[in-house]
C-alpha positions as CSV (number, residue, x, y, z in Angstrom):
1,X,-17.2,-15.9,-3.2
2,X,-14.7,-17.0,-5.9
3,X,-11.6,-14.6,-6.7
4,X,-9.4,-14.6,-9.6
5,X,-5.8,-15.7,-9.0
6,X,-4.9,-12.0,-8.6
7,X,-7.5,-11.1,-6.1
8,X,-6.7,-14.5,-4.0
9,X,-3.4,-13.2,-3.6
10,X,-4.5,-10.3,-1.7
11,X,-7.4,-11.9,0.2
12,X,-4.6,-14.3,1.3
13,X,-2.1,-11.5,2.7
14,X,-2.2,-11.7,6.1
15,X,-0.1,-8.1,6.3
16,X,-2.3,-5.8,9.0
17,X,-2.0,-2.7,6.1
18,X,-2.7,-4.1,2.3
19,X,-2.8,-1.6,-0.8
20,X,-4.0,-2.8,-4.3
21,X,-3.4,-0.1,-6.7
22,X,-4.8,-1.7,-9.9
23,X,-6.3,-1.0,-13.5
24,X,-10.1,0.0,-14.1
25,X,-12.1,-3.7,-14.0
26,X,-10.1,-5.6,-12.3
27,X,-12.8,-6.3,-9.7
28,X,-11.8,-4.2,-6.6
29,X,-15.4,-4.3,-5.6
30,X,-15.6,-8.3,-5.6
31,X,-12.5,-8.1,-3.2
32,X,-14.0,-5.4,-0.9
33,X,-16.9,-7.0,-0.4
34,X,-15.6,-10.8,0.1
35,X,-13.0,-9.2,2.8
36,X,-15.8,-7.0,4.4
37,X,-17.5,-10.4,5.3
38,X,-14.6,-12.2,6.0
39,X,-13.6,-9.8,8.8
40,X,-17.4,-9.3,9.9
41,X,-18.0,-13.4,10.3
42,X,-16.4,-12.8,13.7
43,X,-19.1,-12.0,16.4
44,X,-19.2,-7.9,17.7
45,X,-17.0,-6.7,14.9
46,X,-17.1,-3.0,13.4
47,X,-16.2,-3.4,10.0
48,X,-16.4,-0.1,7.4
49,X,-16.1,0.6,4.0
50,X,-15.0,3.8,3.4
51,X,-15.4,5.7,-0.4
52,X,-14.5,9.3,-1.3
53,X,-17.6,10.5,-1.0
54,X,-21.1,9.0,1.0
55,X,-23.0,9.0,-2.2
56,X,-19.8,6.9,-4.0
57,X,-20.3,4.5,-1.3
58,X,-23.7,3.9,-2.0
59,X,-23.7,3.7,-5.6
60,X,-21.0,1.3,-5.7
61,X,-21.5,-1.2,-2.8
62,X,-24.8,-0.9,-1.1
63,X,-26.9,-2.8,-3.7
64,X,-24.3,-5.6,-4.4
65,X,-23.5,-6.2,-0.4
66,X,-27.3,-6.3,0.8
67,X,-27.7,-8.6,-2.3
68,X,-24.4,-10.9,-1.6
69,X,-25.3,-10.8,2.6
70,X,-29.1,-11.6,2.0
71,X,-27.9,-14.9,-0.2
72,X,-25.6,-15.7,3.0
73,X,-28.7,-15.1,5.3
74,X,-26.6,-13.1,7.8
75,X,-28.6,-10.3,8.0
76,X,-30.2,-9.3,11.3
77,X,-31.1,-5.7,10.3
78,X,-30.6,-3.3,7.6
79,X,-30.5,0.6,8.4
80,X,-31.0,2.2,4.7
81,X,-30.8,5.7,6.1
82,X,-27.1,5.1,7.9
83,X,-26.0,2.4,5.3
84,X,-25.5,0.0,7.8
85,X,-26.3,-3.8,8.2
86,X,-26.0,-5.8,11.6
87,X,-25.4,-9.3,11.3
88,X,-27.1,-12.1,13.0
89,X,-23.7,-12.5,15.2
90,X,-24.1,-8.9,15.9
91,X,-21.2,-7.3,13.6
92,X,-22.0,-4.3,11.7
93,X,-21.1,-3.4,8.2
94,X,-21.5,0.2,7.4
95,X,-20.4,2.3,4.7
96,X,-19.0,5.9,5.0
97,X,-18.0,8.5,3.2
98,X,-14.8,10.5,3.5
99,X,-15.9,13.9,2.3
100,X,-16.6,14.3,6.0
101,X,-14.1,12.7,7.5
102,X,-14.5,14.7,11.1
103,X,-17.6,12.7,11.8
104,X,-16.0,9.6,11.7
105,X,-14.3,10.4,14.6
106,X,-14.4,8.3,18.2
107,X,-15.0,4.9,16.6
108,X,-13.3,1.7,17.3
109,X,-13.2,-0.1,13.6
110,X,-11.9,-3.6,13.5
111,X,-11.5,-3.5,9.7
112,X,-11.8,-1.2,7.1
113,X,-11.6,-0.9,3.3
114,X,-10.4,2.4,1.5
115,X,-11.7,2.9,-2.1
116,X,-10.1,4.7,-4.7
117,X,-7.9,5.9,-2.2
118,X,-6.1,8.4,-4.7
119,X,-9.3,10.7,-4.2
120,X,-9.1,10.8,-0.6
121,X,-7.6,13.6,1.5
122,X,-4.5,12.6,3.8
123,X,-6.0,14.0,6.5
124,X,-8.9,11.4,6.5
125,X,-6.7,8.7,6.6
126,X,-3.8,10.1,9.0
127,X,-6.0,12.3,11.6
128,X,-9.6,10.0,11.7
129,X,-9.5,6.9,9.9
130,X,-6.0,5.5,11.0
131,X,-7.0,6.3,14.9
132,X,-10.1,4.2,14.7
133,X,-7.8,1.3,14.1
134,X,-5.6,1.7,17.0
135,X,-7.5,0.3,20.0
136,X,-8.5,-2.4,18.4
137,X,-5.2,-3.4,16.2
138,X,-7.8,-3.3,13.4
139,X,-6.5,-4.1,9.7
140,X,-7.1,-2.0,6.6
141,X,-7.5,-2.9,2.7
142,X,-6.7,0.2,0.9
143,X,-7.9,-0.2,-3.3
144,X,-7.9,2.1,-6.4
145,X,-6.3,2.9,-9.6
146,X,-3.4,5.6,-9.5
147,X,-3.6,9.3,-10.5
148,X,-0.1,10.1,-10.4
149,X,2.5,10.9,-7.3
150,X,1.1,13.8,-6.1
151,X,-1.6,12.2,-3.5
152,X,-1.8,9.6,-0.7
153,X,-2.0,6.7,-2.6
154,X,1.8,6.7,-4.2
155,X,2.3,7.2,-0.3
156,X,0.9,4.2,1.3
157,X,1.7,2.1,-2.2
158,X,5.2,2.4,-1.1
159,X,4.9,2.2,2.6
160,X,6.1,-1.4,2.1
161,X,9.3,-0.2,2.4
162,X,9.8,0.7,5.1
163,X,7.3,-0.7,7.4
164,X,7.0,-4.5,7.5
165,X,3.5,-4.6,8.9
166,X,2.2,-3.1,4.8
167,X,1.9,-5.0,1.7
168,X,1.6,-3.7,-1.6
169,X,0.2,-5.4,-4.8
170,X,-0.3,-3.7,-8.3
171,X,-1.9,-5.5,-11.0
172,X,-3.4,-4.6,-14.6
173,X,-6.7,-4.6,-15.9
174,X,-5.6,-7.3,-18.1
175,X,-4.3,-9.5,-15.0
176,X,-7.6,-9.1,-13.3
177,X,-9.3,-11.1,-16.1
178,X,-12.6,-9.4,-16.1
179,X,-11.9,-7.6,-19.5
180,X,-11.0,-9.5,-22.7
181,X,-8.0,-8.4,-24.6
182,X,-10.1,-7.0,-27.6
183,X,-11.5,-4.4,-25.3
184,X,-7.8,-3.4,-23.8
185,X,-6.6,-3.1,-27.5
186,X,-9.6,-1.0,-28.3
187,X,-9.3,1.2,-25.2
188,X,-5.5,1.7,-26.1
189,X,-6.7,3.3,-29.5
190,X,-9.1,5.7,-27.8
191,X,-6.5,6.7,-25.3
192,X,-3.4,8.9,-25.1
193,X,-0.5,7.1,-23.8
194,X,-0.4,8.5,-20.2
195,X,-4.1,8.1,-19.7
196,X,-4.1,4.3,-20.9
197,X,-0.7,3.5,-18.8
198,X,-2.7,4.8,-15.4
199,X,-6.5,3.6,-16.3
200,X,-5.3,0.2,-17.5
201,X,-1.6,-0.7,-16.8
202,X,-2.0,0.8,-13.1
203,X,1.0,3.2,-13.7
204,X,1.8,6.1,-11.4
205,X,2.2,8.3,-14.4
206,X,2.4,12.4,-13.4
207,X,0.2,14.2,-15.7
208,X,2.2,17.8,-14.6
209,X,5.7,18.2,-15.0
210,X,7.6,17.1,-12.2
211,X,10.8,19.1,-11.4
212,X,12.8,16.4,-10.5
213,X,12.2,14.1,-13.4
214,X,15.5,12.4,-13.3
215,X,15.0,11.1,-9.7
216,X,14.0,7.5,-9.7
217,X,12.9,5.8,-6.4
218,X,14.3,2.4,-8.1
219,X,17.5,3.5,-9.2
220,X,18.4,6.3,-6.7
221,X,17.2,5.4,-3.2
222,X,20.2,3.3,-2.0
223,X,20.6,2.6,2.0
224,X,23.5,4.2,3.0
225,X,26.3,1.7,4.7
226,X,26.9,3.2,8.1
227,X,30.1,1.8,8.2
228,X,31.4,4.7,5.6
229,X,30.5,7.4,8.0
230,X,32.3,10.3,6.8
231,X,34.9,12.4,8.6
232,X,33.7,15.3,6.1
233,X,30.1,16.0,6.0
234,X,28.6,18.2,3.3
235,X,25.2,20.0,4.2
236,X,22.7,22.1,2.3
237,X,20.4,24.5,4.1
238,X,17.1,26.1,3.1
239,X,16.0,29.0,6.2
240,X,12.6,28.6,6.5
241,X,10.7,29.0,9.8
242,X,8.2,26.4,9.0
243,X,10.3,24.3,8.2
244,X,14.1,24.6,8.6
245,X,15.3,22.0,6.0
246,X,18.7,20.5,6.1
247,X,20.2,17.5,4.0
248,X,23.3,15.9,5.0
249,X,25.6,13.8,2.7
250,X,28.3,12.4,2.1
251,X,31.2,12.2,-1.1
252,X,30.8,8.8,-2.5
253,X,34.3,6.7,-4.0
254,X,33.2,7.5,-7.3
255,X,32.7,11.3,-6.9
256,X,29.2,11.6,-6.6
257,X,27.1,12.7,-3.2
258,X,25.0,10.1,-1.1
259,X,22.5,12.0,1.1
260,X,22.1,9.8,4.1
261,X,20.3,12.4,6.3
262,X,17.5,14.8,6.6
263,X,16.6,17.6,9.4
264,X,13.3,19.3,9.2
265,X,11.9,21.2,12.0
266,X,8.7,23.4,12.2
267,X,8.5,26.6,13.9
268,X,12.4,26.7,14.4
269,X,15.4,28.6,13.9
270,X,19.1,28.4,12.5
271,X,20.5,27.7,16.2
272,X,17.9,25.0,16.8
273,X,18.7,23.4,13.6
274,X,22.4,23.5,14.2
275,X,21.7,22.0,17.7
276,X,20.0,19.3,16.3
277,X,22.7,18.9,13.7
278,X,25.3,18.6,16.3
279,X,23.6,16.2,18.6
280,X,23.5,14.0,15.8
281,X,27.1,14.4,14.4
282,X,29.1,16.4,16.8
283,X,31.5,18.4,15.8
284,X,33.3,16.8,12.5
285,X,34.1,18.9,9.8
286,X,31.2,20.3,7.9
287,X,30.8,22.1,4.9
288,X,27.4,24.3,4.7
289,X,26.0,25.3,1.2
290,X,23.4,27.2,2.3
291,X,20.7,29.5,0.6
292,X,22.5,32.6,-1.0
293,X,19.8,35.0,0.8
294,X,21.1,33.8,4.5
295,X,23.6,36.6,3.8
296,X,21.3,38.8,4.6
297,X,18.3,36.9,6.4
298,X,17.9,36.5,9.8
299,X,15.8,33.6,11.4
300,X,17.5,33.7,14.8
301,X,17.2,36.7,18.0
302,X,20.5,38.7,18.1
303,X,20.9,40.4,14.7
304,X,23.2,38.0,12.7
305,X,22.6,36.8,9.7
306,X,21.7,32.9,9.2
307,X,25.4,32.8,7.5
308,X,27.3,34.5,10.3
309,X,25.3,32.0,12.7
310,X,26.3,28.9,10.9
311,X,30.2,30.5,10.6
312,X,30.5,31.3,13.9
313,X,29.1,27.8,14.7
314,X,32.2,26.1,13.1
315,X,31.0,25.2,10.0
316,X,32.8,25.7,6.7
317,X,30.4,28.0,4.7
318,X,30.1,28.2,0.7
319,X,27.9,30.4,-0.5
320,X,27.8,32.4,-3.7
321,X,27.0,36.1,-3.6
322,X,23.5,35.6,-5.8
323,X,21.3,33.0,-6.6
324,X,22.0,30.9,-9.5
325,X,18.6,30.6,-12.0
326,X,16.3,28.3,-10.5
327,X,16.2,26.3,-13.6
328,X,20.4,25.7,-13.5
329,X,19.8,24.8,-9.6
330,X,17.2,22.0,-11.0
331,X,19.7,21.1,-13.8
332,X,22.4,20.5,-11.5
333,X,20.3,18.2,-9.3
334,X,18.4,16.5,-12.3
335,X,22.2,16.0,-14.2
336,X,23.3,14.0,-10.9
337,X,20.4,11.9,-10.5
338,X,20.8,10.6,-13.9
339,X,22.6,12.3,-17.1
340,X,22.5,11.9,-20.7
341,X,24.6,8.7,-20.8
342,X,22.6,6.8,-18.1
343,X,25.2,7.2,-15.3
344,X,23.9,8.1,-11.5
345,X,26.0,10.2,-8.9
346,X,23.6,11.4,-6.8
347,X,21.9,8.9,-4.2
348,X,19.3,9.2,-1.4
349,X,18.9,7.1,1.6
350,X,15.4,5.6,2.2
351,X,15.3,7.1,5.7
352,X,15.2,10.5,4.0
353,X,11.3,10.2,3.6
354,X,10.2,13.6,3.3
355,X,12.9,14.8,0.8
356,X,12.1,11.6,-1.4
357,X,8.8,12.7,-1.3
358,X,9.6,16.2,-2.3
359,X,11.6,15.0,-5.1
360,X,8.8,12.9,-6.5
361,X,5.8,15.5,-5.7
362,X,7.0,19.0,-6.4
363,X,5.5,20.0,-9.9
364,X,5.8,23.0,-12.0
365,X,3.4,25.4,-12.2
366,X,0.7,24.7,-14.9
367,X,2.3,26.4,-18.3
368,X,5.3,28.0,-16.4
369,X,9.1,26.6,-15.9
370,X,8.6,27.7,-12.5
371,X,8.2,25.3,-9.5
372,X,5.2,25.0,-7.7
373,X,6.1,25.9,-3.9
374,X,2.3,25.9,-3.1
375,X,2.4,22.1,-2.4
376,X,5.0,22.3,0.5
377,X,7.2,19.8,-1.1
378,X,9.8,22.8,-1.8
379,X,12.2,23.1,1.4
380,X,14.4,19.9,1.2
381,X,14.5,20.1,-2.5
382,X,15.9,23.7,-2.3
383,X,18.6,22.7,0.6
384,X,19.8,19.9,-1.9
385,X,19.8,22.0,-4.5
386,X,21.9,24.5,-2.7
387,X,24.4,21.8,-1.9
388,X,24.6,20.1,-5.4
389,X,24.8,23.6,-7.5
390,X,27.9,24.4,-5.6
391,X,29.5,21.2,-5.5
392,X,28.6,20.5,-9.5
393,X,27.6,23.6,-11.2
394,X,26.0,23.5,-14.6
395,X,28.8,24.8,-16.7
396,X,27.8,26.7,-19.7
397,X,29.7,26.3,-22.8
398,X,31.0,29.7,-23.9
399,X,33.1,29.8,-27.4
400,X,36.1,32.1,-26.7
401,X,36.5,35.2,-28.3
402,X,40.0,37.0,-29.1
403,X,40.4,40.0,-27.4
404,X,40.4,43.4,-29.9
405,X,41.6,46.7,-29.7
406,X,39.2,49.0,-30.6
407,X,40.9,51.7,-32.6
408,X,40.4,54.1,-35.5
409,X,42.4,52.7,-38.7
410,X,44.5,55.4,-40.1
411,X,43.8,56.4,-43.7
412,X,40.3,54.7,-43.7
413,X,37.4,56.8,-45.0
C-alpha cells in the first residue's frame, strides 16, 4: 500500500505508542488500514480500529477495508453484524465504537488504532482500551485533528516528553500531499483564523478563554536542577478533601520562582498533606502561603484551623486576612509566566504533570470572567496562585493625594 513521505514516517516508527495529529484530508484512513493489515499479517492476532462511535467506525473504514483485504485475498470470513473480518491466518480485524466502551472490557488486543481521538472520553482509553494491551504487550496508533487542549488528544500528544515508549507526529494538511495549495488557500478565505489553524494546520488552539494564557509548555516547563536543592522552600496550599493540593517551589538566582514538585492527595486532610511533605523534604525551613480561608477552615479532626495546623507543624505561614480578587491572583501568575516585556520568571518542572495540565486546561466560564471550576483543574492552580500572589502581588498604581483639612472659610458666603 503506497504511502506519502509523512505517512511513511509514522508507519516506519517502532515506538509502542504513536500519536498522529494532522490536518484534514491528510490520509489518516489510508495509514490506519495499512497499519491494521501490517499487524494482522502475523497469525492469530487481534487487531482493532476504534472510532468515537460504532456508526462512525463503519462509515469511515468498513467498506474500504473489506475492498482492500479482498484484493489481497486475505479474507477467510466476514461478519457484517459485528464488523469483524477473520483472515486466512486466523487473525481478526474488528471495528469498534468508544461510545459504549464498557462493552470492550476483557479482551486482549495486539494492536489498535484509535481514530479522531479528541472526540473520545478519557475513560475509554485509561479504563478500557489501555488494559486490553497489557497482557499482549500490544501497540497503539492514535490519529486525529486537534480540538484545543481540553481533551485526551493533547494529553497523549505530549506524553512523549515523559515516557520513552511514546512518539508524537504533527503534520499540516499541505504536508499530507492529498490537498492542493489552491484548495487550502480557498479554505483560508472561508474559515476564521482559529478554525483554519485547527483543521488545516493541526494546531492545538483553544476556543474558550484559557485562564493562564501566558503559560507556555515550551518556555515555562524547565527541569529543576537537583544540585541546587534549596535550603528554604516556598509552598502554596489549597485545602480540599478531594484533593488536597500543594505546590513546592524554590527561588531562582534571578529572583523568579521554580516549582519543582506537587502534592495531590484525594480523600485526605491537612495533617496527611503535611506528613507527605515532611517525608519528601524533611524539616528544612519552609514558607507556606495557604488559602486565606484557612484561618477559619478545618479539614482535620481536633477543632484546629488549617492555618493553625500548618503553624504548629513548623511552617512559616504567610496568609493575607482576606482573598485577593480572583482576577488579581490570575494576573499575578500570568505576569510571572510572561510579562509585557517578554520576561519569564515562573517555571515548572516537567514532573509536575497535574499542575501543567491544569494550567493548560482551565478556562473561563462562557461569557464571564470567572474561572471554570467544574473541570477539576483548579486546585493546584489555586495553590500556585496563593503562593505567587503573596510573593509577587499585582500592584495598583494610585495617584498620591495631598491631605486636605476640611474647614469653613471665614467670611465666605
